[in-house]
DRENDRENDREN-890041 format. One record per residue: z negated, x, y negated of N, C-alpha, C in turn; residue in three letters. Coordinates in steps of 0.05 Angstrom, whole numbers, plus 5000, padded with zeros to 4 digits. Layout:
ZXYZXYZXYala/...
***
This chain:
500350115013500250044993500550224974met/498350424976498750584955499650704954asn/502750704974504350994967507550704956asn/506750514959509250284955508650224920thr/505650194917505150244884506250474873leu/504850714886505650934864508650914869asp/510750854881513650944886514850784858his/513450414858512950344834512150384810phe/510550514804510150614783511450974771lys/511950984779514851204782518051194792asn/517150854778521550804803522950824758ser/525250784765527450794745525650594732lys/525050284735524250184706521550214691phe/519650284711516550404704517950694681ser/519350834688520051174667521950984640lys/523550634644525150704627523250524605tyr/521350314619518850114592517350424587val/516150644596514950804584516050984562lys/519150974560520551264544521250964531glu/522050704521521050584499521150414502asn/517450454506515050304485514750194463gln/516850294439517850204418518249914417lys/520949934434522549744425523649544459tyr/520549594487520749454501519949154491ala/517449084491516248684477518948654458pro/520148704442522448614435524748524449ile/524548724470527048684491525748384508leu/524448464512521548154536523447974519phe/521647964501522047764480524647504487phe/526747744467530147674471530547644511val/531447694519530647784550529347394560gly/527547324551525746964555526946894537gly/528347044509529946764491533346694509phe/533646894522537246864526536546724566thr/534846874576534046724604534246414592phe/532346264583531845864577535145844562asp/536846064538539645994525541045984550ser/540846144570542945974594542245874615leu/539745694618539645644640537845344630thr/537345274605536345094604538644774584leu/538844494603540244284584538544094573gly/537043984583536243664572534143674586arg/531543594573527943734575527443484582ile/528143304606527143034615529743164645asp/530743304648531843424677528343584688arg/529243564713526343594732527543954743leu/528844054727529844324727527744494698tyr/529144314686527644494659524544334650asp/523944144662520844174662519644164676leu/519944364709518844534714519344844712ser/521044934691520745154681519845104654ile/520144934639517245014622515244914633leu/515044984656511744884668510845244671cys/513945164686512645454701512545774679val/512945594652512645894634509845874622his/509345614610507145494599504045664614met/504745674646502645654663501545954675thr/505646044670504646374675504546474646leu/503846394626503646604592500846584600leu/498846224608496846294593495246464626thr/496546524649495446694668495547084652ala/496646954646497547374635495947434612thr/496047094597494247204571490447294588leu/490347164609487147194622487847414626tyr/489147484641489347734663489348034635phe/490447994625490748234595488248214577tyr/487848074581484648074567481348084588asn/483047974611479948174631481248444631ile/484248524640483548724660481949034654val/481148974622479349274611476349204629asp/476249004647472948944645472149274673asn/471249334670469949584692470449424720ser/470349194723471149154749472149134776asn/475349144747477649204760479049484750trp/476649694754478349964754479150044775lys/481950074790483250184792484349994818asp/484549704809485849434824488349444816ser/489249184830492649204835493549164796leu/491548894790491148844756492249094746leu/489949274747489349384735490849674724glu/492749774754494949964756498749754738arg/497849494729500849464726499949334692tyr/496449364689496749354656498849344650lys/499649584637503349514619504149334629thr/504849264631507849124646506048894628tyr/504048764626501848484624503548334594ile/502648644583504648634535507248514553pro/507748434568511248474568512248244578leu/509648194601510547904610509347724587ala/507147714572506547624558509447504531ile/509647744527512347684504515247564510gln/515747644552517747424558517847134551phe/514547034557514446794563513946714528phe/513046854518513546754482516246644482phe/517546834489521246924473522946694490gly/521346564514522646464534521246124526ala/519746034531518545824514519245814479leu/520445954465520545964431524145834436ser/525345914456528545764463528645594480ser/526645504489527245224489527444964479ala/525145094457524445064435527644994415tyr/528345124415530845174385533245024414val/533845074430534944954440535044724444ile/533044574446532944214445533844164412tyr/531844354398533344174377536144274364tyr/537344344373539544494365541644334380ser/542344164390542343874392544043814377arg/541043784357542043564329544343694312ser/546343454304548843564279546543604254val/543443654243544243704225541543944224ser/543144064209540744364205538644354188leu/539044124169536344094150533444014180ser/534643864203532243784219531344064224lys/533744204241532744464256532944694244thr/532444844220532744904194530145024211phe/527544834205525344914207524045044235ser/525844974258525545134287526045394279phe/528845444264529445744267527945874245phe/526545774235524145884221521046054230ile/520745734244519445844268520746134282ile/522446154297522946284308522846614295leu/523446614274524446894259520247044254val/519946764249515946794241515446844273val/515446694295514546924324516247224318leu/518747254321520147514324518547684305leu/518147704275515747804264513047934276val/512047674287508447654294508947804318ala/511647874330512348064354512748204343asn/513448374314512048694315509248804307glu/507748544311505648564294503448584323phe/504948444343503448474358504248694386met/506448864373507649104392506149174404lys/503749384388502049564387499749504413lys/500349304432499049244464498848984450arg/499248854426498148624417494548744412met/493748764394491548844395489648614369ala/491648604358490848314339490148124358asn/488248054360487247754394488547524364lys/487447534330487747344327489747274326tyr/492047394319495547244324496047194343leu/494247324363495547284385496047004408leu/492446844396491146664403493346454391phe/493446494365494246374341497746334347ser/498346474369501746434369501446314402ile/498546314405499146134443499445874432tyr/498645774410496445534400499845384391phe/499745474374502645364363504445244389phe/505245544418506745504430506045284450val/503045364466502144994461502444734454ser/501144724434502544554405504744334424phe/507444534414509544454408511944304436thr/509544534470509344544508509744114500phe/506444174489506143894502507343654483phe/509043664454508643514444512643464447ser/512543564480514743614484515643384508phe/513143514527512043374544511643214561ile/508943124545507242904537508042704537ile/510942614510513642424509514942344537pro/515742564548516642504575515942464597val/514842574603511342454625511642134618phe/511141964588509241784587512241524575ile/514641664566516541554568516341394537ser/514941514515514041334498513041624472lys/515341614446514741774419514341534400val/510541664395511041564375508641664357asn/506541544342504941694331502041824337thr/501541674352499841574364499441814384leu/502341834406503942034433503242364410val/504742384393504142704380500342704368phe/499542504365496342704364496142744386ile/494942494399494142414421495342794442phe/498342954433498743124445498243304439ser/498043364409495843614399492943554394gly/490343374413488843374425489543594447phe/490943514459490843574499490744004487val/493343944468493644264477490844404440ser/490144204433487044334419484944514439leu/484144094442482744234476482244474492gly/484544354508484944684527484844864512leu/486345044491486745234487483945474479thr/481745114457480345224452476745324481leu/478045164495478345274527477845434548tyr/480845484533481245684549480046074545leu/480145964503479446204485476246214495ile/474446024505472646034504473046184533his/473146114554471646194579472446414582phe/476246544573478046904574473546934548ile/473146844539471846964518468447074534phe/468146974559465447004567466747174582lys/467447204610468947404616469947664620lys/471747704592472648024572470648004563ser/470548354567467148504554469048624528glu/471548554538472948784502474448564483ser/474448294490473948174476471447984464leu/469848084468467448064450466648304431lys/468748484437467748634412470048584385thr/472048384399475348504390474848204356glu/473447954378473247714352470747644360ile/471147494338468647324331470447094345lys/468046874355469446614376470146484348leu/467046414344466646204320470646274298lys/469646464283472146464271475346474273lys/475146544304478246364330478046094325met/476245974330476245674339476745504307phe/476045684281476545564261479545584258gly/480545814258482845934252485245774268ile/485045624295485645504304486645154292ile/483545084297483044824280484444774262val/484345114240486844964212490445004220val/490445194233493045184254494844934258ile/491244774275493344434282491944244258tyr/490044284241491544004226492944084207leu/493744434199497844494180499144344196thr/499344384235501544304235501143824235ile/498543864241498743444220499743454212asn/499543464185499643564159501943524159ser/503143784166506443844173508143544180phe/506743334201507243134216507442744193tyr/505642784187504842654178506542634128phe/507642844141509242884109511542924117phe/512242824143515942834155516743084155lys/516043214157516943614160516943594189leu/516243494192517343564231518543304248ile/520843424259522343134282521242904288pro/521442894294521542564335521742814343pro/520242884361520743014385520042814409val/521242824431523242994433526942794431pro/526542584409529542544391531142794390leu/532742834383535542964367537842754365ala/538742754340541042694330544442834342leu/544942784358547042934364549443044347gln/551142654348553942584324552342474302glu/553942544286553242224258556742434236gly/557042074241560042124222559941874206ile/561041924186561541684165564441614169val/565441324175567641344190569441064176ala/572240934188573440814168574040584185his/573340594224572640404226570640524258asp/569440204274568340334295569740134311val/570940184339570339864356569739994376ile/569239784388568139884426569839824445arg/570839964450572739804478571639924505lys/570639694525569239864557567439844548asn/566640134557563340314555565540484538ser/566440554525566940694502566840584464asp/566240754452566640804416569240834408tyr/571840734402573240934388572240904356val/571741154351571841214327574741334302val/575241174279576441264260575641294248thr/576141634234575441784213576242044201tyr/574841994177577542174164575542604172gln/578542804191577143114186578143104155thr/576143294146576043584138578543794137asp/579643934117581044164119580544354128ser/582244504147580844644158578544914153trp/579744964124577345174125575245074120tyr/574744794118571544664124570444644139val/568645054142568345084178564445064179phe/564144964155560944994160559344674176trp/557644664182557044424188554744134165arg/554444334144552744204122554744064105glu/555643814111557543974074557143624070his/558443524044558943224032561943204041arg/562842994055565442984066564642794040ser/568442674035569742474010571142334034lys/569342064028571141894035572541724020tyr/574141564015577041454007577041134014ile/575540973997574140643994576940503988tyr/576340313992577940073982577039773980arg/576339743974574739513954575639323971pro/573139193987574638914008574239034038gly/573039384031573939444064571839544062glu/570039584096566739634099567539924115asn/565040044110565140374109562640414139ile/563440604161560740554166560040814178tyr/558340854192556041094195555741064225val/557341144241556841284273555441494282phe/552941424298551941614305551241674336thr/549841834357549141844378546342014371ser/546241924383541442064396541142114419ile/540442324429539842384450536842324448phe/535942134472532842094479532442124514ala/530342264533529442274546529941964565pro/530141994589529941844608528341624608thr/528841344607527541084598525041034580asp/526341284559525141234519526541014508ile/525540884506527640644474524640634451asp/526540624430525540714413527140524391lys/526740454366527740324347529140504330leu/530940584322532140654299533040524284ile/532740684242534740594233536740764220tyr/538840644196540040824195539040714157his/537940834145538040774121539640954103arg/541440734084543340804072542440904043trp/543241054026542241204004543941223974lys/543541133952545141273932545241383918trp/545041523900544441663886545741623865tyr/543441483841543941453814543341633795asn/546141623786546741793761544841723739asp/543541633716544141583705539641643705ala/539141503725536541553733536041833758thr/537641953761537342263775535642183807glu/535641953813534541893835536441853860glu/535041833877536641643907535241333906trp/536441203916536540953909536440833945glu/535140713949535340623968536040393979ile/538340533996539540083984539439944017ile/538640024023537539874054537339924088glu/535939864093535040054123536739744132asp/538839884165539739714177537939924214ile/537939704216535939924248537539754279gly/536339874303539039744329535439914349tyr/535939784362534340014392535640154404asp/535140374398536240614429535540674463ile/535340674473534940774506535541024505thr/533841124521534741514535535841534563gly/537741654565537541704584540641834586gly/542641824572544741814571544242114559arg/545742254575547042634570547442604538asp/549442594529551542634503550142384477met/547242294493545542064465547241824481gly/545041704461545441364456547641304437tyr/549841094428550541074419550940704406arg/551740804382550040514354552040614324gly/552040474317554340544273552940194266tyr/552540234247551740064217553740084193thr/554339934180556339884167555439734142tyr/557239794120556439614098558739654076lys/559339374052561039364042559939264015gly/562939304001562439223970561039463964asn/560639683969560639983961559940073929val/558240273918559440303894560040583908lys/561840743877562641023887560141093863gln/559941443881559441743873557941653910gly/555141933892555741993934551941803950asp/551941803960552241723999549641944002trp/548041824017547041944047546341754062arg/546241814083544941564114543641684115val/541041674127538441734132536541624161glu/537241814181537541794212533941824217val/532641494215530741424222528641464240ile/526341434252524341304262523741054251thr/522240944264520940674255518040774236glu/516641044250514541184230515541394204glu/518741314197519641444188520341664183glu/520641834204520642074217524342164210leu/524942344201527542434201529842604226ile/531142374226533742584265533642734249leu/536642574219538542714205538942614175gly/540842764173541642624153544842724147val/547342504141549842504138549542404108ile/551542694095552942564066555242624068asp/556242354052559042334038559242354009phe/560442334003562442193970563642033989glu/564441763959566941603968566241533943ile/569341523938571241513920572841303918ile/572541103905573740813905576840803892val/578840783901581040713894583040623920asn/583740363908585140303931589040313929asp/588940583908592440593921592240983935glu/589240953931589341373955589341223977leu/590441333992591141384027589141574034glu/586141564052585941704063586941904083pro/586242244085588342264099587842444116val/589042594145587742684158585442454175gly/585442204182585042094204585942054232leu/583142084245583942064271582641884297val/582941904313580541564323580541804348glu/577041874357575541944382574441844405lys/574241804412572341564435570041734439lys/567741524445564541694447564041474469phe/
***
């Protein structure tokens, strides 16, 4: 057994890690990110749920081992021999879980909705640089763990109970908070080194502050309604239901308009209807009331005015999302936007467009597409 261990410790992989200690943590973080990017698809698949649960379980286990490995009773044990790799495993699982969240949110066509999660990813990457020296900052380490845990439960619990609402979000947060505080207290009692590195009350205080901050973001509507996602959002000239398909007629932009977030121009003739078509992903068995909030920008007051909220129910399970549309007639010229929101007024996405009222102009570049 010892010969096997010594062989592994002297292997090419071991030598590579030792020679690249400066870059190994970030490489393992990116490795976890890449792994999930190539394998995950949708949050309600058994494979995805299994992978996320395994990642979260192993992250918790490696975090525990990392903090007890220096105890005297682990000297010369298998765990002590391979303690060099434990921080790398933590980095891998941080990267894997972070990538999963970005993958699920990047389903949305609204950059404004997913942008906050890319910011969080960047923060995790920067924090990774602070932790790479054997993750000496345990306050930072447990704080990131709690954030990852909070996000994990906010995804998983709605899928398991087939409900998405404010109470479910609060419950998910309580579960994450309770388990994280218990884990920290449990490790603190077991770890000789952790007792000299952190003050338990200070650590608990930091976790509670993060918990309250995330909840305040939610109630200020700065966090999207996980795990729902807006997949398509189109301002259209016509929407027709044909059998099981929706045929959407809309105006395409010029070839050089390649960015996702821009304000489309809509040529409107008086007497016509203007449609907004959306496709919203929801996990299987989740039913939800969704609204299209039509807004018009008043140049005189320089404010967005709510014209009308038009709602419809969606049912989860379809890979390409639940399709639906709303429409309006007798609209004013100017800048418009349609916010796709839940009944709690959490924003799934925003569709911006400019209406040009002119009965002499013909819309150009009209195409029909089946959804």
